[in-house]
C-alpha positions as CSV (number, residue, x, y, z in Angstrom):
1,M,223.7,-43.4,-147.0
2,E,221.0,-44.8,-144.8
3,I,222.0,-45.8,-141.3
4,E,220.8,-49.2,-140.2
5,S,218.5,-49.3,-137.2
6,A,218.8,-51.8,-134.3
7,E,215.4,-53.3,-135.4
8,S,216.6,-53.9,-139.0
9,R,219.9,-55.4,-137.8
10,F,218.1,-57.7,-135.5
11,N,215.6,-58.8,-138.2
12,A,218.5,-59.6,-140.5
13,L,219.8,-62.0,-137.9
14,G,216.8,-64.2,-138.4
15,L,216.5,-64.9,-134.6
16,N,213.3,-65.2,-132.6
17,L,212.5,-63.3,-129.4
18,P,211.1,-65.4,-126.6
19,P,208.3,-64.0,-124.5
20,A,209.4,-61.3,-122.1
21,P,209.6,-62.8,-118.7
22,K,207.4,-61.8,-115.7
23,P,209.2,-61.0,-112.4
24,M,209.8,-64.1,-110.2
25,G,210.1,-62.0,-107.1
26,V,209.7,-58.5,-105.7
27,Y,211.4,-56.4,-108.4
28,K,210.8,-54.6,-111.7
29,P,212.2,-56.2,-114.9
30,Y,213.3,-52.8,-116.1
31,L,213.5,-49.2,-114.8
32,I,214.0,-46.0,-116.7
33,D,215.9,-43.2,-115.0
34,G,216.3,-40.2,-117.3
35,K,218.2,-41.4,-120.3
36,H,219.2,-44.7,-118.7
37,L,217.4,-48.1,-119.0
38,Y,218.3,-50.6,-116.3
39,L,217.4,-54.3,-116.9
40,S,217.2,-56.6,-113.9
41,G,218.9,-60.0,-114.1
42,H,217.5,-62.1,-116.9
43,G,217.7,-65.8,-117.5
44,P,217.6,-67.9,-120.7
45,V,213.9,-68.0,-121.6
46,T,213.1,-70.2,-124.6
47,D,210.5,-69.7,-127.3
48,D,207.9,-71.7,-125.3
49,G,208.5,-69.6,-122.1
50,S,210.5,-72.2,-120.2
51,L,214.0,-71.7,-118.8
52,L,217.2,-73.5,-119.8
53,T,218.8,-75.1,-116.8
54,G,222.1,-76.7,-115.9
55,K,225.5,-76.0,-114.3
56,V,228.3,-75.1,-116.7
57,G,231.2,-77.5,-116.5
58,R,228.9,-80.4,-115.3
59,D,225.6,-80.4,-117.2
60,M,226.7,-78.4,-120.2
61,E,229.9,-77.5,-122.1
62,K,231.1,-73.9,-122.7
63,D,229.7,-73.7,-126.2
64,E,226.2,-74.7,-124.9
65,A,226.6,-72.1,-122.2
66,K,227.6,-69.5,-124.7
67,A,224.4,-70.3,-126.6
68,A,222.4,-70.0,-123.4
69,A,224.0,-66.5,-122.8
70,Q,222.8,-65.5,-126.3
71,Q,219.4,-66.7,-125.3
72,V,219.6,-64.5,-122.3
73,G,220.4,-61.6,-124.6
74,L,217.4,-62.4,-126.7
75,T,215.3,-62.5,-123.6
76,M,216.6,-59.0,-122.7
77,L,215.8,-57.7,-126.2
78,S,212.3,-59.1,-125.7
79,T,211.9,-57.1,-122.5
80,I,213.1,-54.0,-124.2
81,Q,210.9,-54.4,-127.2
82,S,207.8,-55.3,-125.2
83,H,208.1,-52.5,-122.7
84,L,209.7,-49.7,-124.8
85,G,208.1,-50.7,-128.2
86,S,211.3,-50.8,-130.2
87,L,215.0,-51.7,-130.0
88,N,215.7,-48.4,-131.7
89,K,214.9,-46.6,-128.5
90,V,218.3,-47.8,-127.1
91,K,221.3,-45.7,-128.1
92,R,224.0,-47.9,-126.7
93,V,225.0,-50.5,-124.2
94,I,226.8,-49.1,-121.1
95,K,227.4,-52.1,-118.8
96,V,226.7,-55.8,-118.8
97,L,227.1,-58.0,-115.8
98,G,227.2,-61.7,-116.7
99,M,226.9,-64.4,-114.0
100,V,227.6,-68.0,-114.9
101,N,226.4,-71.0,-112.8
102,S,229.5,-73.0,-113.0
103,T,231.6,-75.7,-111.3
104,V,234.6,-74.4,-109.3
105,D,237.1,-75.6,-111.9
106,F,235.4,-73.8,-114.8
107,G,237.2,-70.6,-115.7
108,E,235.9,-69.5,-119.1
109,H,233.2,-67.1,-117.9
110,P,234.1,-64.3,-120.4
111,F,233.8,-66.8,-123.3
112,V,230.3,-67.8,-122.1
113,I,229.1,-64.1,-121.7
114,N,230.3,-63.4,-125.2
115,G,227.1,-65.1,-126.4
116,C,225.2,-62.1,-125.1
117,S,227.8,-59.4,-125.9
118,E,228.2,-60.6,-129.5
119,L,224.4,-60.4,-130.0
120,F,224.3,-56.8,-128.6
121,A,227.2,-55.9,-130.9
122,Q,225.3,-57.2,-133.9
123,V,222.1,-55.4,-132.9
124,W,223.6,-52.0,-132.0
125,G,226.8,-52.1,-133.9
126,E,230.4,-52.4,-132.7
127,E,230.5,-48.8,-131.5
128,N,227.3,-48.7,-129.5
129,G,226.7,-52.4,-128.8
130,I,229.8,-53.1,-126.8
131,G,230.0,-51.5,-123.3
132,T,231.8,-52.3,-120.2
133,R,231.4,-55.8,-118.8
134,S,232.0,-58.2,-115.9
135,A,231.8,-61.9,-116.4
136,V,231.9,-63.9,-113.1
137,G,231.2,-67.4,-111.8
138,F,228.7,-68.4,-109.2
139,G,228.1,-71.6,-107.3
140,S,224.4,-71.5,-108.1
141,L,221.8,-69.3,-109.8
142,P,218.0,-69.2,-109.3
143,G,216.2,-72.3,-110.7
144,N,219.6,-73.8,-111.7
145,I,219.8,-71.5,-114.8
146,P,223.2,-71.6,-116.4
147,V,223.5,-67.8,-117.0
148,E,222.0,-64.6,-115.6
149,I,222.7,-61.2,-117.1
150,E,221.8,-57.7,-116.1
151,A,222.6,-54.6,-118.1
152,L,222.5,-50.8,-118.3
153,F,221.7,-49.0,-121.5
154,E,221.6,-45.3,-122.7
155,L,218.3,-44.4,-124.3
156,V,218.0,-42.2,-127.5
């Protein structure tokens, strides 16, 4: 029985990867330390390279925010693919930190970040695609993006 690869699982989803973002400050978008890949915080880059914007609970509803979190996940996959050459070089997701730019009365941050977590589970499978996670709300995020996510992965 042939084991499906992360690349083949992703291709089966029929989703597009946006362009990998360039740093907007003094930091590296990724860093490899031994068998670990650290990704800096990513925002929701669209196919044309622009960023989705808006405050969750005011400018967008939770389902739109979840879609934005999936877009952040796609942006992270783009960074992995463009810098490492293949999604297959990642063995598993270790930790995801999801930050939601939301109104003070919005409390469904985990639902929003599921947009990214569900994508990772589809790409790397239930066993390796789901790691530990935090999903928290913030009063603002850079450029008024609705979601920022950073992650730690184990490499093959």
